[in-house]
C-alpha positions in Angstrom: -21.6 50.6 -31.7 -23.8 51.5 -28.8 -27.2 53.1 -29.4 -27.7 56.8 -28.4 -26.4 57.1 -24.8 -26.2 53.5 -23.6 -26.3 53.5 -19.8 -23.8 51.7 -17.6 -23.9 51.4 -13.8 -20.5 51.6 -12.1 -20.1 50.9 -8.4 -16.8 52.3 -7.1 -16.0 51.4 -3.5 -13.1 53.1 -1.7 -11.6 52.9 1.7 -13.8 55.8 3.1 -16.9 55.8 0.9 -18.7 54.2 -2.0 -20.9 55.3 -4.8 -23.0 54.3 -7.7 -22.5 56.2 -10.9 -24.4 56.0 -14.2 -22.2 56.4 -17.3 -24.0 57.7 -20.4 -22.0 56.8 -23.5 -23.1 57.7 -27.1 -20.2 56.0 -28.8 -17.9 59.0 -28.8 -18.4 60.9 -25.5 -19.0 59.8 -22.0 -20.7 61.7 -19.2 -21.3 60.6 -15.6 -24.0 61.2 -13.1 -24.0 60.1 -9.4 -27.0 58.0 -8.3 -26.0 57.0 -4.8 -23.2 57.8 -2.3 -22.6 56.1 1.0 -20.0 55.9 3.7 -17.7 52.9 4.1 -16.6 52.8 7.7 -14.8 49.8 9.1 -16.0 48.3 12.4 -13.7 47.3 15.3 -15.0 44.4 17.3 -12.9 43.4 20.3 -9.3 43.5 18.8 -10.2 43.0 15.1 -11.0 45.5 12.4 -13.6 44.4 9.9 -15.3 45.7 6.7 -19.1 45.9 7.0 -19.6 43.9 3.8 -23.2 43.0 4.2 -24.1 46.7 4.6 -22.1 47.5 1.5 -24.0 45.0 -0.6 -27.2 46.5 0.8 -26.0 49.9 -0.4 -25.2 48.5 -3.9 -28.7 47.1 -4.2 -30.2 50.4 -3.1 -28.0 52.2 -5.7 -29.3 49.8 -8.4 -32.9 50.5 -7.4 -32.2 54.2 -7.4 -30.6 54.0 -10.8 -33.6 52.2 -12.3 -36.0 54.7 -10.7 -34.1 57.7 -12.0 -33.0 56.4 -15.4 -35.0 53.3 -16.4 -34.4 49.6 -16.4 -32.5 49.5 -19.7 -29.1 49.5 -18.2 -26.4 47.9 -20.4 -24.2 46.5 -17.6 -23.0 46.7 -14.1 -19.4 46.7 -12.9 -17.8 46.8 -9.4 -14.4 48.0 -8.4 -12.9 48.2 -4.9 -9.6 48.4 -3.1 -7.3 45.3 -3.3 -6.2 42.4 -1.1 -9.2 41.9 1.1 -11.6 38.9 0.7 -14.5 36.9 2.1 -14.6 33.2 2.8 -17.7 31.1 1.9 -18.8 27.8 3.4 -20.3 24.8 1.7 -23.7 26.4 1.6 -22.2 29.6 0.1 -22.8 31.6 3.4 -20.2 34.1 4.5 -18.3 32.4 7.3 -16.9 35.5 8.9 -16.9 39.3 8.4 -14.0 40.1 6.0 -11.1 41.6 7.8 -9.7 45.1 7.0 -6.2 45.1 5.5 -5.1 47.5 8.3 -6.0 45.0 11.0 -3.0 44.3 13.3 -3.3 40.6 12.9 -1.0 41.0 9.9 1.8 42.5 12.0 5.0 40.4 11.7 3.7 38.2 8.9 6.3 39.3 6.4 9.1 38.1 8.6 7.2 34.8 9.2 6.6 34.3 5.5 10.3 34.8 4.7 11.2 32.0 7.1 9.2 29.6 4.9 10.1 31.0 1.4 12.9 33.5 0.9 11.9 37.0 -0.2 13.5 36.8 -3.6 11.7 33.5 -4.4 8.3 35.0 -3.5 9.0 38.0 -5.7 10.3 35.7 -8.5 7.0 33.8 -8.5 4.6 36.8 -8.2 6.4 40.1 -9.0 4.4 41.8 -6.3 5.8 44.3 -3.8 6.0 43.3 -0.1 3.3 44.8 2.1 2.0 43.1 5.1 -1.6 43.9 3.9 -1.3 41.5 1.0 -3.7 38.6 0.9 -0.9 36.1 1.1 0.1 37.3 4.6 -3.5 37.8 5.7 -4.1 34.1 4.9 -0.8 33.1 6.5 -2.0 34.9 9.7 -5.3 33.1 9.6 -3.6 29.7 9.0 -1.2 30.2 11.9 -3.9 31.3 14.3 -6.0 28.3 13.4 -8.9 30.3 12.0 -12.1 28.3 12.0 -13.4 30.2 9.0 -10.3 29.3 6.9 -10.6 25.7 8.0 -14.3 25.5 6.9 -13.9 27.6 3.7 -15.0 26.2 0.4 -14.5 29.4 -1.6 -12.4 32.5 -1.4 -13.6 35.6 -3.2 -12.0 39.0 -3.2 -14.3 41.9 -2.2 -15.6 42.8 -5.7 -15.9 39.2 -6.7 -17.9 38.5 -3.5 -20.3 41.3 -4.4 -20.5 40.1 -8.0 -21.4 36.6 -6.6 -24.2 38.0 -4.5 -25.5 39.8 -7.5 -25.2 36.9 -10.0 -24.7 33.6 -8.2 -21.5 33.1 -10.2 -18.1 32.6 -8.5 -15.1 33.9 -10.4 -11.9 35.9 -9.8 -10.9 38.8 -12.1 -7.2 39.2 -13.0 -6.4 42.7 -11.7 -7.9 42.1 -8.2 -6.3 38.6 -8.0 -2.9 40.0 -8.7 -2.9 42.2 -5.6 -2.9 39.1 -3.5 0.7 38.2 -4.1 -0.5 34.7 -5.0 -0.6 35.0 -8.8 2.0 34.1 -11.5 1.9 37.2 -13.7 3.4 35.5 -16.7 1.0 32.6 -16.8 -1.8 34.7 -15.2 -2.8 31.8 -13.0 -2.5 31.0 -9.3 1.1 30.3 -8.1 -0.1 27.1 -6.5 3.3 25.8 -5.4 3.9 29.0 -3.5 0.5 29.1 -1.9 0.7 25.4 -0.8 4.0 26.1 1.0 2.1 28.3 3.5 -0.5 25.7 4.3 -3.2 27.7 2.5 -5.8 25.5 0.9 -5.8 26.0 -2.9 -9.1 24.4 -3.5 -10.9 27.5 -2.3 -9.6 29.5 -5.3 -11.7 30.0 -8.4 -10.7 30.4 -12.0 -9.1 33.8 -12.9 -10.8 35.6 -15.8 -9.5 38.5 -17.9 -10.5 42.1 -17.2 -13.7 43.0 -19.1 -15.2 39.4 -19.0 -19.0 39.1 -18.8 -19.6 36.9 -15.8 -23.4 36.6 -15.5 -26.6 38.5 -15.1 -28.4 39.9 -12.0 -30.3 37.2 -10.1 -34.1 37.1 -10.5 -34.6 37.8 -6.8 -32.6 41.0 -7.0 -34.4 42.0 -10.2 -37.7 41.8 -8.3 -36.3 43.7 -5.3 -34.8 46.5 -7.3 -37.0 46.7 -10.4 -34.2 46.0 -12.8 -33.9 43.6 -15.7 -31.5 40.7 -15.9 -28.6 43.1 -16.4 -25.2 41.7 -17.4 -22.5 42.0 -14.8 -19.0 42.6 -16.2 -15.7 41.8 -14.4 -14.4 45.3 -15.0 -11.0 46.4 -13.7 -12.1 45.2 -10.3 -9.1 46.7 -8.5 -9.8 50.4 -8.4 -6.4 51.3 -9.7 -6.8 49.1 -12.7 -10.0 50.9 -13.6 -8.4 54.3 -12.9 -5.5 53.6 -15.2 -7.9 52.8 -18.1 -8.9 56.5 -17.8 -5.4 57.9 -18.1 -5.7 60.2 -21.1 -2.2 59.5 -22.4 -1.2 60.0 -26.0 2.4 58.8 -25.9 4.4 56.1 -24.1 6.8 58.4 -22.2 4.5 59.0 -19.3 3.9 57.8 -15.7 0.6 57.8 -13.9 -0.3 58.6 -10.3 -3.7 57.3 -9.2 -4.1 59.7 -6.3 -6.4 59.1 -3.4 -6.0 57.4 0.0 -3.1 55.6 -1.7 -0.9 57.0 -4.4 -0.2 54.4 -7.0 2.7 55.6 -9.1 3.6 53.5 -12.2 3.7 52.8 -15.9 2.1 50.2 -18.2 4.1 47.4 -19.6 3.2 44.4 -21.9 4.6 42.0 -19.3 6.0 41.8 -15.8 9.4 43.2 -14.9 10.7 40.8 -12.3 14.3 41.6 -11.8 16.8 42.1 -8.9 16.4 45.9 -9.4 12.6 45.9 -9.1 12.8 43.6 -6.1 15.4 45.8 -4.4 13.1 48.9 -5.0 10.0 46.9 -3.8 8.0 47.6 -7.0 5.0 45.6 -8.0 3.6 44.0 -11.2 -0.2 44.1 -10.9 -2.7 43.1 -13.5 -4.1 45.7 -15.8 -6.7 46.0 -18.6 -6.4 44.5 -22.0 -3.4 42.3 -21.2 -1.2 45.0 -19.7 0.8 44.9 -16.5 0.9 47.9 -14.1 4.5 48.3 -12.9 4.1 50.5 -10.0 4.9 51.5 -6.4 2.3 51.9 -3.7 3.0 55.2 -1.9 1.0 56.0 1.3 -0.9 58.8 -0.3 -3.5 61.2 1.1 -4.2 58.7 3.9 -1.6 60.8 5.8 -3.8 63.9 5.5 -7.0 62.0 6.0 -5.8 60.6 9.3 -4.5 64.0 10.5 -8.0 65.4 9.8 -9.7 62.6 11.6 -7.5 63.1 14.7 -8.2 66.9 14.8 -11.9 66.3 14.3 -11.9 64.0 17.4 -10.4 66.9 19.3 -13.2 69.2 18.2 -11.4 70.9 15.3 -13.2 69.6 12.2 -11.3 71.3 9.4 -12.4 70.8 5.8 -10.0 69.5 3.2 -10.2 72.9 1.5 -9.2 74.7 4.8 -6.3 72.3 5.4 -5.0 72.8 1.9 -5.2 76.5 2.2 -3.3 76.4 5.5 -0.7 74.1 3.9 -0.2 76.5 1.0 0.4 79.3 3.4 2.9 77.3 5.5 6.6 77.5 5.0 7.8 75.0 2.4 10.6 72.4 3.0 10.1 72.2 6.8 10.0 68.7 8.3 9.9 65.8 5.9 8.8 62.2 6.4 9.3 58.9 4.6 5.6 58.4 3.6 5.8 54.6 3.5 7.4 54.1 6.9 5.4 51.6 8.9 4.8 54.2 11.6 2.2 55.7 9.3 0.4 52.6 8.2 -2.3 52.5 11.0 -1.4 54.9 13.8 -4.0 55.8 16.5 -2.9 59.4 16.2 -1.3 60.5 12.9 -0.1 63.9 14.0 1.5 62.3 17.0 3.2 59.7 14.8 4.6 62.4 12.5 5.8 64.4 15.5 7.6 61.4 17.0 9.1 60.5 13.6 10.5 64.0 13.2 12.0 64.0 16.7 13.6 60.6 16.1 15.1 61.8 12.8 16.5 65.1 14.2 14.0 67.4 12.6 11.9 70.2 14.1 8.4 68.8 14.2 5.4 70.6 12.6 3.3 72.5 15.1 0.2 73.9 13.3 -2.3 71.9 11.1 -1.0 73.8 8.1 2.6 72.7 8.8 1.6 69.1 9.3 -0.3 69.0 6.0 2.5 70.8 4.2 4.9 68.2 5.6 2.8 65.4 4.2 2.3 67.0 0.8 6.0 68.0 0.3 7.0 64.5 1.3 4.6 62.9 -1.1 5.7 65.0 -4.0 9.3 64.2 -3.3 8.5 60.5 -3.0 6.8 60.7 -6.4 10.1 61.9 -7.9 12.0 58.9 -6.3 9.5 56.5 -7.9 9.4 58.1 -11.3 13.2 58.1 -11.5 13.2 54.4 -10.7 10.6 53.8 -13.4 12.7 55.6 -16.0 15.5 53.1 -15.2 13.1 50.1 -15.4 11.5 51.2 -18.7 14.9 52.2 -20.2 13.8 55.6 -21.3 12.8 59.1 -20.1 9.4 60.0 -18.6 8.5 63.5 -19.5 4.9 63.7 -18.4 3.0 62.5 -15.2 -0.7 62.0 -15.4 -2.4 62.3 -12.1 -5.9 60.9 -12.0 -8.5 60.3 -9.3 -9.8 62.2 -6.4 -6.4 63.5 -5.4 -6.4 65.8 -8.5 -8.7 68.0 -6.5 -5.8 68.9 -4.3 -4.3 71.4 -6.6 -1.5 72.1 -4.2 -0.3 68.5 -4.3 -0.5 68.5 -8.1 1.6 71.7 -8.3 4.1 70.3 -5.8 4.4 67.1 -7.8 5.3 69.1 -10.9 7.9 71.1 -9.0 9.4 68.2 -7.1 9.7 65.9 -10.2 10.6 68.8 -12.6 8.1 67.4 -15.1 4.8 68.4 -16.7 1.8 67.2 -14.7 -1.5 66.6 -16.4 -4.3 66.3 -13.8 -7.6 64.6 -14.5 -10.0 63.2 -14.8 -11.2 63.4 -11.2 -13.6 60.5 -11.7 -11.0 58.2 -13.3 -12.0 55.0 -11.5 -15.7 55.3 -12.3 -14.8 56.3 -15.9 -12.4 53.3 -16.3 -15.0 51.0 -14.8 -17.7 52.2 -17.3 -15.3 51.9 -20.3 -14.3 48.4 -19.4 -18.0 47.5 -19.2 -18.4 49.1 -22.7 -15.5 47.0 -23.9 -17.0 43.8 -22.3 -20.3 44.6 -24.1 -18.5 45.2 -27.5 -19.3 48.9 -27.6 -15.6 49.9 -27.8 -12.8 47.7 -29.1 -9.6 48.7 -27.4 -7.8 50.5 -24.6 -6.6 53.1 -27.0 -10.2 53.9 -28.0 -11.2 54.1 -24.3 -8.5 56.8 -23.8 -9.6 58.7 -26.8 -13.1 58.8 -25.3 -11.6 60.2 -22.1 -9.7 62.9 -23.9 -12.8 64.0 -25.8 -15.1 63.9 -22.7 -13.3 65.5 -19.7 -11.3 68.6 -19.0 -7.7 68.4 -17.8 -5.4 70.7 -15.9 -1.8 71.2 -16.7 0.9 72.1 -14.2 4.4 73.1 -15.3 7.4 73.3 -12.9 8.4 76.9 -12.2 10.1 77.2 -8.8 13.9 77.4 -8.6 15.5 74.0 -8.4 18.0 74.5 -5.6 15.5 74.3 -2.7 13.9 71.2 -4.3 17.2 69.5 -4.8 18.2 70.1 -1.2 14.8 68.7 0.0 15.1 65.7 -2.2 18.5 64.9 -0.8 16.9 65.0 2.7 14.2 62.6 1.6 16.8 60.2 0.2 18.6 60.2 3.6 15.3 59.5 5.4 14.5 56.7 2.8 17.9 55.1 3.4 17.5 55.3 7.2 14.1 53.7 7.0 15.4 50.9 4.8 18.1 50.2 7.3 15.7 49.9 10.3 12.6 48.3 8.8 
């Protein structure tokens, strides 16, 4: 058992921002305290969208130094989680060969179709169990191979974003299971690389490192960084490096009849299973089997999420109307419900230059009256998301072979109380929202597991329930309006599938 309030440093990097958080754990209760927050803005150079990865590492070192100054050098461990799929390529001297590309870069356009010409869709799914999205690492690498990328040709090592940052901290190259699984290049049964599939695309397999389980200690902070930041040789743990894997650790569930939604820029809607569900039905619904903590698989669906609202807000800010999220949610709550609806996962909304314009055009094309005011646009997004959650949960009930009576929403999206309420109404299920800081909490708890201070996923969730407040939303609205809206979403969904 940990001594009084062991200290863990979690770095949680999202698509818009990053932060360093200290977790104080006394063996029963966990509390968090921010030590550093920073922006994470991609950079467009010529026609390519990149992550500013070197600056991100500089921010992590700064966060480590701030943590030591504020809380002392006796930090038990460090863990890093990020978004999935993106990676860096290292040369023979371990230098970064090129800035890592952003998954929304348009170089990935059309790569799904090109991939299916080489290996049929059902065979790719049969080997990996991962849903088809053009952002997946497999298609990014295929794009690089087909374009004759000098960086790929010279690469000696591929490291996903959190593994790259771990390498710069420790000098140890390794790949954690949950982040590797997002690539669509892993065999989820064997939990190793699907080498035969990768080789069919001309992607070099010798650049891949060994895959280690979530919670594995991988090394200690290098001496030069210790001198720079004032820290000791702190162990670095391969926590749930994919942010959703960490967030799901913090789902405060007490039964098996639940689904979770990790709500943020993306909404990850799923269940935990002991092994992958690779069937014609999960393939047809484009579900995914991603790596989870403690040997679990996360059977889930990526839904576009609050990206829709974030991009609307960004567009309006450029036009001089910089609404806060609170203002937008209030305007959405006051807007008429069940106006225009969108299929949130339509490719029109993946990376538009102007999200409100994309929504307007979609509504016109589908015979709907488009939103006009910011409140109507946001209400359109939130109603559509809540209805899409219902579609996913109903599929999950079929796949698990039993009912789902509770939906746990975790992550930053829980702060949008309107979306939480709409999710309860649309799905006609109890929604339990919280904790808000699920990703950082799960990151810390997997560090504690890696250090032997907790022993199981069940114990981690007991800690969450005893440490953080939760909100409960019950469905109350009449069903007729929701059923009619859901029927409209199903028609839009079917239309999208017939044209994509």
